[in-house]
TIPATOR-25724 format. One record per atom (N, C-alpha, C): residue in three letters; x, y, z. Coordinates in steps of 0.001 Angstrom, whole numbers, plus 500000, padded with zeros to 6 digits. Layout:
AlaXYZ/...
end
This chain:
Unk199614834816338276/Unk200683834231337440/Unk201084835150336351/Unk202356835369336124/Unk202841836243335148/Unk202677835677333718/Unk202283836491332773/Unk202078836064331418/Unk203410835806330708/Unk203457834831329807/Unk204656834734328985/Unk204916835978328210/Unk206209836301327925/Unk206493837514327202/Unk205811837646325922/Unk205619836539325183/Unk205049836674323843/Unk203566837016323929/Unk202944836490325017/Unk201503836849325165/Unk201238838280325602/Unk202145838779326566/Unk201930840048327110/Unk202277841153326037/Unk203056840794325000/Unk203415841838324008/Unk202888841520322645/Unk202005840665322547/Unk201302840395321269/Unk200592841635320746/Unk200548841870319433/Unk199896843019318873/Unk198612842463318164/Unk197468842953318524/Unk196193842524317836/Unk196038843032316465/Unk195117842411315741/Unk194812842867314431/Unk193551843667314459/Unk193276844464313337/Unk192089845198313210/Unk192266846564313853/Unk191183847426313611/Unk191235848831314071/Unk190007849186314882/Unk188929848351314920/Unk187792848660315674/Unk187909848338317181/Unk186787848196317894/Unk186802847873319203/Unk187427846438319424/Unk187361845622318423/Unk187939844296318583/Unk189459844440318789/Unk190011845472318297/Unk191442845727318486/Unk191758845759319917/Unk190967846526320684/Unk191219846634322164/Unk190865845329322831/Unk189749844714322511/Unk189351843452323152/Unk190368842389322982/Unk191173842437321885/Unk192148841357321638/Unk193507841633322325/Unk193619842806322960/Unk194846843045323670/Unk194979842118324876/Unk196185841590325110/Unk196359840670326286/Unk196232841455327540/Unk195878840776328659/Unk195817841364329916/Unk196954840960330822/Unk197243841778331777/Unk198259841463332772/Unk197675841571334177/Unk197868840535334943/Unk197387840560336394/Unk198417841100337323/Unk199629841339336806/Unk200745841899337656/Unk200844843382337282/Unk200363844259338199/Unk200439845656337951/Unk201805846196337727/Unk202817845588338343/Unk204208846093338131/Unk204643846006336771/Unk204122845051335983/Unk204516844985334537/Unk204079846167333779/Unk203044846855334190/Unk202489847958333411/Unk203474849181333503/Unk204487849073334396/Unk205485850136334356/Unk206487850032333280/Unk206473848974332530/Unk207357848741331369/Unk206762849257330122/Unk207331850310329525/Unk206724850852328284/Unk206622849837327143/Unk207368848788327207/Unk207288847823326065/Unk206005847025326009/Unk205237846966327149/Unk204024846215327064/Unk202803846980326480/Unk203032848243326161/Unk201956849115325599/Unk201956849002324059/Unk200698849069323454/Unk200551848948322138/Unk199906850209321524/Unk200396850821320420/Unk199858852021319814/Unk198463851810319371/Unk197619852780319611/Unk196223852706319038/Unk196328853054317590/Unk195380852533316814/Unk195314852850315360/Unk195149854340315124/Unk195622854836313995/Unk195572856269313647/Unk194159856751313525/Unk193198855914313223/Unk191863856416312953/Unk190983856403314203/Unk191614856184315356/Unk190912856349316639/Unk190830857706317045/Unk189996858081318036/Unk189958859370318680/Unk190126859261320182/Unk190606860300320770/Unk190738860362322201/Unk189790861377322744/Unk189064861083323813/Unk188226862010324439/Unk188732862283325858/Unk188613863585326278/Unk189086864052327572/Unk187980864927328222/Unk187927864955329519/Unk186952865789330178/Unk187508866190331544/Unk187311867372331984/Unk187730867765333313/Unk186816868931333904/Unk186674869011335185/Unk185775869992335776/Unk186611871226336005/Unk186102872399335583/Unk186708873650335686/Unk186672874061337152/Unk187745874635337732/Unk187810875128339031/Unk187383874066340097/Unk187931872899339879/Unk187514871766340807/Unk188030872100342289/Unk189054872844342343/Unk189610873124343710/Unk188563873890344526/Unk187895874859343856/Unk186838875581344598/Unk185648874711344985/Unk185322873826344109/Unk184255872797344420/Unk184643871915345592/Unk185883871499345645/Unk186340870670346727/Unk186227871492348035/Unk186633872730348122/Unk186586873551349278/Unk185156873735349692/Unk184202873595348772/Unk182713873789349115/Unk182214872430349481/Unk182987871349349595/Unk182521870036350075/Unk181816869250349003/Unk182092869486347744/Unk181344868873346646/Unk182167867855345962/Unk183132867240346614/Unk183993866329345931/Unk183304865064345458/Unk182355864575346231/Unk181652863322345839/Unk180830863666344541/Unk180304864855344412/Unk179620865272343217/Unk180656865230341985/Unk181801865785342260/Unk182873865844341260/Unk183247864358340767/Unk183501863475341708/Unk183723862123341308/Unk182654861532340516/Unk181389861793340866/Unk180161861224340225/Unk180169861751338734/Unk180386863023338489/Unk180475863591337203/Unk181488862962336312/Unk182732862805336924/Unk183832862202336181/Unk183467860759335772/Unk182914860019336675/Unk182513858635336363/Unk181338858603335356/Unk180558859696335370/Unk179407859692334493/Unk179793859683332978/Unk180990860300332756/Unk181459860340331404/Unk181698858916330935/Unk182247858161331732/Unk182556856737331376/Unk181298855913331287/Unk180464856068332239/Unk179091855375332262/Unk178213855631330991/Unk178204856954330652/Unk177307857291329532/Unk177858856650328177/Unk179164856651328080/Unk179697856081326872/Unk179567854586326890/Unk179827853962328086/Unk179757852533328115/Unk178283852010327861/Unk177310852832328360/Unk175896852434328085/Unk175576852586326607/Unk176147853602325948/Unk175911853743324516/Unk176485852616323696/Unk177628852079324198/Unk178265850958323482/Unk177689849558323867/Unk176642849583324716/Unk175890848360324977/Unk176819847243325468/Unk177699847600326389/Unk178516846585327040/Unk179801846205326367/Unk180096846790325167/Unk181374846572324567/Unk182480847265325327/Unk183605846571325444/Unk184761847051326240/Unk185453848152325452/Unk185863849160326159/Unk186736850214325444/Unk187682850762326487/Unk188778851349326057/Unk189761851930327013/Unk189324853213327641/Unk189336853297328945/Unk188970854549329661/Unk189793854665330949/Unk189865855809331430/Unk190580856083332737/Unk189819857114333547/Unk189617856912334837/Unk189002857797335802/Unk190070858619336486/Unk189843859955336460/Unk190933860802337033/Unk190500861564338263/Unk189408861257338877/Unk188928862029340033/Unk188025863154339675/Unk188669864205339067/Unk187789865352338615/Unk187744865423337086/Unk188011864244336478/Unk187960864184335005/Unk188080862719334509/Unk188002862619333228/Unk188158861184332682/Unk188745861273331277/Unk189279860180330759/Unk189756860114329437/Unk189400858754328827/Unk189370858653327514/Unk188987857480326838/Unk189479857518325463/Unk189351856332324710/Unk189725856305323344/Unk188703855386322645/Unk188386855697321369/Unk187402854915320665/Unk187712854964319159/Unk187325853955318406/Unk187463854019316946/Unk186585855123316413/Unk186950855629315199/Unk186222856716314599/Unk184750856431314404/Unk184395855082314210/Unk183033854700314001/Unk182148854977315254/Unk182784855100316420/Unk182003855373317669/Unk182213856832318179/Unk182892857695317307/Unk183180858984317750/Unk181865859855318006/Unk180960859705317107/Unk179725860531317230/Unk178940860104318463/Unk178969858850318755/Unk178235858335319979/Unk178812858953321174/Unk180215859021321171/Unk180940859550322340/Unk180676861093322394/Unk180692861789321317/Unk180430863231321393/Unk179036863473322015/Unk178055862743321563/Unk176753862948322121/Unk176629862576323587/Unk177349861560323982/Unk177347861206325472/Unk178083862190326288/Unk179219862660325832/Unk179945863685326579/Unk179190865019326605/Unk178597865384325603/Unk177811866666325636/Unk176685866522326611/Unk175989865368326621/Unk174814865184327510/Unk175345865296328957/Unk176493864589329303/Unk177003864636330616/Unk177397866101331024/Unk177981866765330107/Unk178386868196330417/Unk177209869049330676/Unk176140868858329843/Unk174946869669330123/Unk174245869309331417/Unk174182868006331694/Unk173604867575332998/Unk174407867998334219/Unk175771868037334128/Unk176591868395335240/Unk176257869890335572/Unk176072870635334574/Unk175788872093334816/Unk174410872253335450/Unk173412871477334923/Unk171993871696335445/Unk171953871077336824/Unk172481869836337039/Unk172264869189338311/Unk173150869679339445/Unk174370870009339107/Unk175349870332340206/Unk176099871708340065/Unk175672872498339012/Unk176250873752338764/Unk177757873616338582/Unk178211872503337952/Unk179562872241337668/Unk179840872432336144/Unk180969873001335809/Unk181340873203334425/Unk182269872053334014/Unk181824871215333146/Unk182667870121332604/Unk183164870459331232/Unk184480870715331172/Unk185085870835329841/Unk185163869404329122/Unk184897869374327811/Unk185024868239327079/Unk185665868517325771/Unk186400867483325249/Unk187075867657323946/Unk187348866335323327/Unk187542866280322006/Unk187895865105321321/Unk188970865323320248/Unk189946864481320225/Unk191119864745319350/Unk191462863463318589/Unk191668863474317305/Unk192044862299316541/Unk193412861915317025/Unk193620860578317138/Unk194951860004317519/Unk196021860414316429/Unk195680860504315184/Unk196602860991314212/Unk197131862351314447/Unk196197863222314866/Unk196617864554315250/Unk197585864592316445/Unk197343863740317409/Unk198210863653318571/Unk199626863211318108/Unk199634862270317238/Unk200969861785316777/Unk201729862844315976/Unk200917863679315194/Unk201594864758314456/Unk202229865812315478/Unk201707865845316624/Unk202227866708317639/Unk203519866242318316/Unk203895864998318028/Unk205066864352318653/Unk204852863513319795/Unk203510863278320107/Unk203137862420321219/Unk202481861137320668/Unk202088860236321591/Unk201514859016321143/Unk200400858563322204/Unk199597857611321705/Unk198609856985322583/Unk198716855511322525/Unk199329854953323597/Unk199597853513323663/Unk198753852986324814/Unk198267851790324755/Unk197391851187325769/Unk197861849799326121/Unk197517849426327317/Unk197716848077327874/Unk196485847795328682/Unk196300846556329141/Unk195168846146329966/Unk195658845478331234/Unk195080845959332348/Unk195389845393333654/Unk194136844688334192/Unk194280843497334660/Unk193211842782335184/Unk193416842510336746/Unk192797843418337581/Unk192941843153339049/Unk192223841869339474/Unk191260841416338586/Unk190501840141338900/Unk190273839587337525/Unk189806838273337491/Unk189357837662336240/Unk188173838290335550/Unk187491839171336300/Unk186159839728335853/Unk186290841027335161/Unk187298841801335399/Unk187383843167334810/Unk188822843455334284/Unk188966844315333350/Unk190258844811332853/Unk190214846267332699/Unk191112846995333316/Unk191220848515333164/Unk192286848779332154/Unk191997849904331433/Unk193006850355330428/Unk194097851173331120/Unk195276850973330744/Unk196438851843331153/Unk196921852610329918/Unk197330853865330049/Unk197697854699328906/Unk199177855151329079/Unk199781855298327941/Unk201215855663327899/Unk201458856478326569/Unk202507857271326575/Unk202805857978325346/Unk202630859449325413/Unk201955859978326469/Unk201768861364326647/Unk200567861969325931/Unk199837861156325055/Unk198819861635324223/Unk197608862134324988/Unk197158861455325929/Unk196003861898326772/Unk196274863289327451/Unk197477863311328071/Unk197938864552328726/Unk197995865689327783/Unk198522865474326607/Unk198584866540325556/Unk197201867009325149/Unk196261866014324969/Unk194900866366324560/Unk194196867228325674/Unk194495866952326923/Unk193893867717328039/Unk194489869080328018/Unk195729869175327824/Unk196387870505327699/Unk195791871428326622/Unk195575870782325430/Unk195001871578324285/Unk193600871935324560/Unk192861871032325321/Unk191436871376325677/Unk191458872608326518/Unk192372872603327554/Unk192393873831328487/Unk192881875062327709/Unk193507874872326650/Unk193914876025325868/Unk192794876515324918/Unk191646875789324954/Unk190508876159324125/Unk190353875455322810/Unk191223874539322504/Unk191168873773321298/Unk190350872431321375/Unk189761872098320262/Unk189078870732320139/Unk187827870699321080/Unk187429871677321677/Unk186305871623322649/Unk185042871276321952/Unk184181870624322757/Unk182800870362322426/Unk181833871099323364/Unk180636871508322824/Unk179697872184323605/Unk178790871370324385/Unk178405871745325625/Unk177455870948326431/Unk176111870923325759/Unk175364869801325934/Unk174005869779325380/Unk173117870500326331/Unk171889870834325706/Unk170859871602326501/Unk169598870826326378/Unk168625871128327442/Unk167302870608327395/Unk167340869090327511/Unk166455868443326753/Unk166290867009326745/Unk167555866283326257/Unk168377866973325477/Unk169637866349325102/Unk170592866187326153/Unk170389866865327226/Unk171284866851328490/Unk170829865801329503/Unk170327864649328921/Unk169821863586329777/Unk170734862361329419/Unk171890862200329939/Unk172745861069329598/Unk172148859782330216/Unk172431858635329547/Unk172044857329330161/Unk173108856955331100/Unk172800857105332369/Unk173777856768333443/Unk173306855541334224/Unk172686854617333489/Unk172279853329334111/Unk173462852629334762/Unk173362852196335958/Unk174490851472336685/Unk175398852378337483/Unk175319853710337349/Unk176200854586338050/Unk175589854771339497/Unk176348854410340484/Unk175808854514341913/Unk176892855140342774/Unk176454855644343919/Unk177440856194344950/Unk176882856005346317/Unk176518854780346648/Unk175804854436347897/Unk176689854198349055/Unk177908853772348771/Unk178785853371349896/Unk179258854573350674/Unk179418854349351968/Unk179881855448352837/Unk181428855691352603/Unk181859856851353051/Unk183307857073352990/Unk184011855922353713/Unk185242855676353167/Unk185997854539353785/Unk187142855115354591/Unk187052855058355918/Unk188069855674356768/Unk189371854926356609/Unk190470855606356768/Unk191732855021356689/Unk191890853964357897/Unk192420852804357656/Unk192570851791358662/Unk194024851787359177/Unk194978852369358401/Unk196403852316358739/Unk196858853743359201/Unk196002854777359059/Unk196462856103359493/Unk196014857195358574/Unk196177857002357296/Unk195727858129356399/Unk195575857525354932/Unk194858858318354196/Unk194714857926352690/Unk195651858938351912/Unk196521858365351141/Unk197431859177350375/Unk197211859061348901/Unk196899860237348358/Unk196731860331346861/Unk198043860732346243/Unk198458860012345161/Unk199703860171344580/Unk199530860412343055/Unk200228861335342491/Unk200357861451341050/Unk201846861764340751/Unk202404861022339731/Unk203660861393339293/Unk203698861194337702/Unk204123862149337029/Unk204210862167335616/Unk205609862547335115/Unk206009861985333963/Unk207361862164333449/Unk207585863688333357/Unk208853864094333590/Unk209301865452333422/Unk210284865537332338/Unk209916865893331160/Unk210839865982330068/Unk212025866832330371/Unk213352866515330073/Unk213609865457329053/Unk214060864141329730/Unk213530863748330881/Unk213931862581331575/Unk213584861356330634/Unk214440860335330690/Unk214259859184329854/Unk213054858310330400/Unk212362857630329494/Unk211349856629329961/Unk211914855658330895/Unk213147855269330738/Unk213741854226331570/Unk213886854732332999/Unk214277856005333160/Unk214419856616334524/Unk213047856703335194/Unk212029857148334396/Unk210697857202334981/Unk210138855900335364/Unk210357854857334557/Unk209945853533334837/Unk210592853040336092/Unk211879853313336312/Unk212530852872337536/Unk211941853542338743/Unk211564854864338601/Unk210989855565339696/Unk209588854939340003/Unk208823854614338942/Unk207528853999339181/Unk207637852664339888/Unk208588851873339498/Unk208846850600340230/Unk209190850855341699/Unk209952851873341986/Unk210365852162343363/Unk209116852547344201/Unk208269853335343570/Unk207051853840344370/Unk206107852656344536/Unk205920851800343484/Unk205078850602343670/Unk205627849694344750/Unk206914849555344744/Unk207498848779345846/Unk207171849270347298/Unk207283850644347366/Unk206924851321348679/Unk205420851204348956/Unk204633851076347932/Unk203191851028348150/Unk202663849620348031/Unk203495848573348024/Unk203065847189347958/Unk202194846817349135/Unk201211845950348905/Unk200339845520350025/Unk201076844910351152/Unk200728845276352328/Unk201388844858353522/Unk200650845393354783/Unk201216845220355954/Unk200668845611357172/Unk200589847133357263/Unk201538847860356548/Unk201558849301356721/Unk200988850067355461/Unk200737849368354415/Unk200135850031353224/Unk199350849093352395/Unk198356849553351613/Unk197583848742350798/Unk196395849532350207/Unk195526848772349590/Unk194226849407349003/Unk193369849994350129/Unk192717851056349852/Unk191876851629350810/Unk190566850780351169/Unk190313849831350304/Unk189072849127350460/Unk189383847908351429/Unk188592847780352528/Unk188861846665353521/Unk188455845336352879/Unk188997844290353463/Unk188727842954352859/Unk187141842660352821/Unk186423843146353762/Unk184966842932353806/Unk184201843922352892/Unk184880844862352303/Unk184235845854351479/Unk183834847060352306/Unk183390848122351665/Unk183073849330352387/Unk181682849197353140/Unk181370850119353977/Unk180171850129354702/Unk179022850634353939/Unk177914850045354023/Unk176710850505353324/Unk175633850937354280/Unk175359852234354339/Unk174333852777355264/Unk173041853198354636/Unk172037853353355381/Unk170810853911354811/Unk170252854922355744/Unk169804856125355171/Unk170032856416353761/Unk171535856820353548/Unk171988856540352344/Unk173364856769352067/Unk173691858217351914/Unk174975858573352155/Unk175439859922352036/Unk175215860518350687/Unk175239859602349695/Unk175173860039348310/Unk173789859896347724/Unk172689859698348523/Unk171428859404347905/Unk170869860649347083/Unk171225861837347508/Unk170718863021346711/Unk171504863090345441/Unk172686862717345361/Unk173469862716344105/Unk172901861610343153/Unk172625860392343793/Unk172144859345343002/Unk170684859700342434/Unk169997860454343194/Unk168600860872342767/Unk168820861656341451/Unk169818862511341376/Unk170026863326340188/Unk170481862450339033/Unk171221861391339336/Unk171609860429338314/Unk170361859778337732/Unk169466859335338647/Unk168238858648338297/Unk167334859553337522/Unk167186860899337971/Unk166429861822337195/Unk166932862061335796/Unk168237862017335589/Unk168787862124334222/Unk168369861050333341/Unk168246859872333910/Unk167920858670333083/Unk166366858604332844/Unk165573858947333770/Unk164142858746333609/Unk163423859985333263/Unk163938861153333453/Unk163257862394333179/Unk162188862723334276/Unk162210862021335403/Unk161249862289336443/Unk161756863581337249/Unk160742864069338003/Unk161037865195338875/Unk162009864775339963/Unk162754865733340551/Unk163781865363341467/Unk163215864721342720/Unk162062865250343205/Unk161434864708344367/Unk161041863177344165/Unk160535862881342982/Unk160123861531342677/Unk161359860641342619/Unk162427861162342029/Unk163650860373341942/Unk164282860100343321/Unk164161861089344192/Unk164681860823345586/Unk163908859717346249/Unk162520859766346118/Unk161755858664346732/Unk162084857308346103/Unk162328857234344893/Unk162644855936344144/Unk164002855506344654/Unk164910856370344700/Unk166331855942345118/Unk166348855593346597/Unk165569856280347451/Unk165477855867348847/Unk164907854461349022/Unk163859854152348186/Unk163266852809348270/Unk164195851708347808/Unk164760852000346632/Unk165637850955346041/Unk166872850765346924/Unk167458851811347434/Unk168672851767348260/Unk168320851058349560/Unk167107851224350089/Unk166713850562351342/Unk166641849039351109/Unk166104848632349974/Unk166024847233349670/Unk167423846612349519/Unk168316847367348825/Unk169742846945348728/Unk170405846862350074/Unk170100847820350937/Unk170678847805352301/Unk170269846553353052/Unk168986846236352941/Unk168507845007353663/Unk169168843721353070/Unk169315843802351718/Unk169986842569351109/Unk171373842405351616/Unk172121843501351661/Unk173469843419352146/Unk173635843027353612/Unk172731843631354422/Unk172799843345355840/Unk172451841919356200/Unk171478841308355475/Unk171032840013355768/Unk171873838909355036/Unk172442839343353876/Unk173237838361353048/Unk172414837455352343/Unk171075837736352230/Unk170184836803351507/Unk170231837043350007/Unk170391835963349297/Unk170369836096347724/Unk169030836499347299/Unk169023837304346251/Unk167764837839345618/Unk167899837521344119/Unk167245836402343725/Unk167364836012342320/Unk168795835547342083/Unk169457836140341047/Unk170814835804340740/Unk171816836665341556/Unk171356837546342357/Unk172253838430343042/Unk172630837893344426/Unk173935837691344694/Unk174435837156345855/Unk175300838337346516/Unk174801838911347590/Unk175496840042348229/Unk176968839647348663/Unk177093838439349173/Unk178429838064349635/Unk179434837960348487/Unk178963837345347422/Unk179811837277346232/Unk180184838687345634/Unk179120839509345585/Unk179247840892345144/Unk180353841654345898/Unk180309841557347192/Unk181224842264348034/Unk182670841743347800/Unk182829840420347645/Unk184168839864347394/Unk184668840412346030/Unk183806840383345037/Unk184189840949343671/Unk184485842334343763/Unk183686843156344477/Unk183971844538344587/Unk185407844857345128/Unk185837844109346141/Unk187145844314346652/Unk188241844045345634/Unk188005843021344772/Unk188989842623343767/Unk188940843640342584/Unk187756844147342262/Unk187623844900341091/Unk187968846381341167/Unk188368846837342451/Unk188599848195342667/Unk189772848804341929/Unk189554850002341409/Unk190602850802340616/Unk191275851805341472/Unk192209851330342343/Unk192948852216343205/Unk194334852663342694/Unk194799852112341587/Unk196078852505341016/Unk196014852300339525/Unk196677853121338843/Unk196653853147337309/Unk197718853916336783/Unk198076853542335458/Unk198971854299334676/Unk198231855146333644/Unk198395856414333739/Unk197586857337332871/Unk198586858487332471/Unk199420858098331491/Unk200560858981331137/Unk201335859312332409/Unk201470858457333282/Unk202118858643334542/Unk201489857677335529/Unk201807857696336789/Unk201260856836337788/Unk200361857535338775/Unk199218856978338958/Unk198294857497340026/Unk197949856359340972/Unk197942856694342290/Unk197658855658343306/Unk196868856353344411/Unk195922855580345024/Unk195262856004346236/Unk195480854846347220/Unk196321855270348309/Unk196772854164349249/Unk196255854509350623/Unk195983853388351347/Unk195797853445352783/Unk197144853067353458/Unk197686854032354177/Unk199023853733354662/Unk199289854432356024/Unk200384854080356652/Unk200759854708357907/Unk201507856025357546/Unk201533857016358447/Unk202235858231358228/Unk203719858028357904/Unk204348856931358454/Unk205693856642358167/Unk205938856246356736/Unk205001855426356152/Unk205023855043354798/Unk204853856238353898/Unk203873857034354249/Unk203640858294353414/Unk204853859162353382/Unk205510859306354503/Unk206737860136354550/Unk207815859516353603/Unk207974858184353635/Unk209051857595352714/Unk208655857766351252/Unk207446857600350922/Unk206972857753349557/Unk207232859319349114/Unk206839860199349904/Unk206876861576349616/Unk208397862010349515/Unk209225861408350375/Unk210693861757350348/Unk211267861281349024/Unk210878860047348576/Unk211418859498347315/Unk210859860309346153/Unk209669860741346215/Unk209177861564345141/Unk209830862973345056/Unk210076863580346203/Unk210716864878346240/Unk212169864743345647/Unk212788863683345923/Unk214151863422345282/Unk214049863298343862/Unk213020862533343357/Unk212888862409341898/Unk212595863696341231/Unk211820864577341892/Unk211492865833341267/Unk212702866686341231/Unk213544866673342242/Unk214781867476342343/Unk215766866960341214/Unk215642865691340900/Unk216569865147339866/Unk215995865388338451/Unk214851865951338309/Unk214216866184337034/Unk213665864945336377/Unk213333863894337155/Unk212758862707336586/Unk211220862840336394/Unk210490863472337382/Unk209136863502337422/Unk208575864787338025/Unk207426865120337663/Unk206526866171338338/Unk205662865384339305/Unk205490865874340502/Unk204857864993341514/Unk203842865879342227/Unk202786865097342775/Unk201751865716343636/Unk201231864699344493/Unk201080865038345796/Unk200468864134346761/Unk199465864861347600/Unk198542864187348235/Unk197547864837349187/Unk197191863737350174/Unk197174864219351435/Unk196806863372352565/Unk195373863764353046/Unk194661862672353370/Unk193281862843353944/Unk192930861720354816/Unk191798861747355386/Unk191393860733356464/Unk190597859574355888/Unk190052859706354691/Unk189112858660354150/Unk189163858667352584/Unk188522857627352059/Unk188524857472350602/Unk187005857429350145/Unk186784857786348869/Unk185506857656348277/Unk185440856606347300/Unk184289855904347097/Unk184051854942346101/Unk182879855366345252/Unk183107855376343925/Unk181986855594342920/Unk181890854312342113/Unk180720853813341850/Unk180565852455341281/Unk179879852570339973/Unk180246851700339026/Unk179485851534337742/Unk179197850049337658/Unk177854849757337814/Unk177383848401337882/Unk176350848190336797/Unk176718847854335577/Unk175807847629334465/Unk174731846622334805/Unk175098845514335539/Unk174161844513336064/Unk174698843947337349/Unk173862844044338396/Unk174303843511339712/Unk174439841976339721/Unk173854841316338770/Unk173968839852338695/Unk175271839342337969/Unk175957840323337332/Unk177237839996336654/Unk178341840344337538/Unk179548839835337123/Unk180815840130337941/Unk181645841187337439/Unk181231841900336292/Unk182144842812335700/Unk181875844305336096/Unk181405844487337350/Unk181165845771337881/Unk182525846459338253/Unk182622847778338014/Unk183920848434338263/Unk183647849538339363/Unk184768849857340119/Unk184612850726341271/Unk185832851587341318/Unk185566852848341211/Unk186644853913341135/Unk186808854468342606/Unk188157854510343008/Unk188536854950344300/Unk189272856341344155/Unk188980857240345092/Unk189641858480345178/Unk189700858909346648/Unk190587859818346975/Unk190544860370348294/Unk189371861197348591/Unk188839861216349764/Unk187520861855350053/Unk187651863392350154/Unk188837863897350421/Unk188981865341350709/Unk189836865968349577/Unk189514865655348366/Unk190234866264347234/Unk191073865315346372/Unk191578864231346965/Unk192172863130346293/Unk193038863550345116/Unk192816862927343953/Unk193602863135342789/Unk193623864680342383/Unk192482865297342471/Unk192368866708342096/Unk193289867588342961/Unk193300867327344316/Unk194221868104345129/Unk195712867787344978/Unk195938866429344688/Unk197376866044344279/Unk197785866780343008/Unk196868866879342029/Unk197234867468340758/Unk197459868943340896/Unk196795869570341933/Unk197063871020342185/Unk198479871294342599/Unk199162870186343099/Unk200532870399343470/Unk201512870275342373/Unk201040869790341209/Unk202006869599340080/Unk202505870945339508/Unk203819871077339271/Unk204267872355338652/Unk203685872444337226/Unk203257873695336888/Unk202755873916335574/Unk201269873633335418/Unk200607873353336547/Unk199141872978336413/Unk198353874178336032/Unk197317873917335165/Unk196414874922334768/Unk195599875428335947/Unk195422876699336126/Unk194776877238337345/Unk193265877056337366/Unk192648876638336189/Unk191288876413336121/Unk190774875064336202/Unk191684874107336437/Unk191169872734336489/Unk192288871890336947/Unk192161870512336736/Unk193092869604337137/Unk194246869577336237/Unk195370868959336596/Unk196558868844335864/Unk196384867909334739/
end
């Protein structure tokens, strides 16, 4: 049901995390294409950005699942530090962004530094991290505005507008506002709930299409919004296009393809040796595999309910200073979408990037399996958003756009 205009555009009071929690949510993703539904963050907030250096080389080496895990780890580490309090964040495939009040800035710096140190030690990946005050972003002529999208009653994802996150990432790549990775014991982020057990999700309609479109100045916000609506219409759920996640949820195999990655996540949390963490993950994932296969409830955990929630809670489309989507579609639909995007690029409305692949990846953040607020990040399995970003004009050669 669409929210009344006064509810969707109400402005909350306060400047702390309660500010974000009080923002209204929209269940209609199309509404998030309207700049009027976004609310400016308070000046005393900070924006954090992270991205993996030379992610293209890592993709070519077959390490994209590791890249997705590190990107999601930034979100998980901060979320765990906040003890369940909601905050605005966005998953970008080979990076992540978020915003927090100044009172939580030090917590976020510590979490980001720990993840960056762990990424280097566990996967030999270089994670750039930076934090920028919202006031500084506004002084640059950009803004950070947020809205909340609820794909289900149980979760709400942040949508960003105003160009502030993109500007912060550009300045980070230029060497400004950077934070240093942690070392030693300080490089052990709390990644409780971060898992990557599900198998790759093969395309059921033909292919997985990763899409990124961002405004191309000086195109007007109205023209870009009209383009976003057109792409959303082409990507609307139907027989030829939809979410990559099947109605029954993704396949869960044992041992999972990501168990070695999850063992490194577990080792970061516990400080155990890697071999011990692998054994622990194999045992726990085997028990989870049996639970899902049999459908038997274990305490408060109902595997059938969890799968249904997983399908609803999946983050396969978002506004992040532009539009990002991961679609399962026919080649004909992909052709139509790409043709419309090329036309928009030629008209100077947007910078565009797309990437085709055969399957999708899912990375999960499950603070508690007995609750319904678990979140699931979707990306293409063979480069996804990072490969699409590589197609954007003006992209930095050492990382994502």
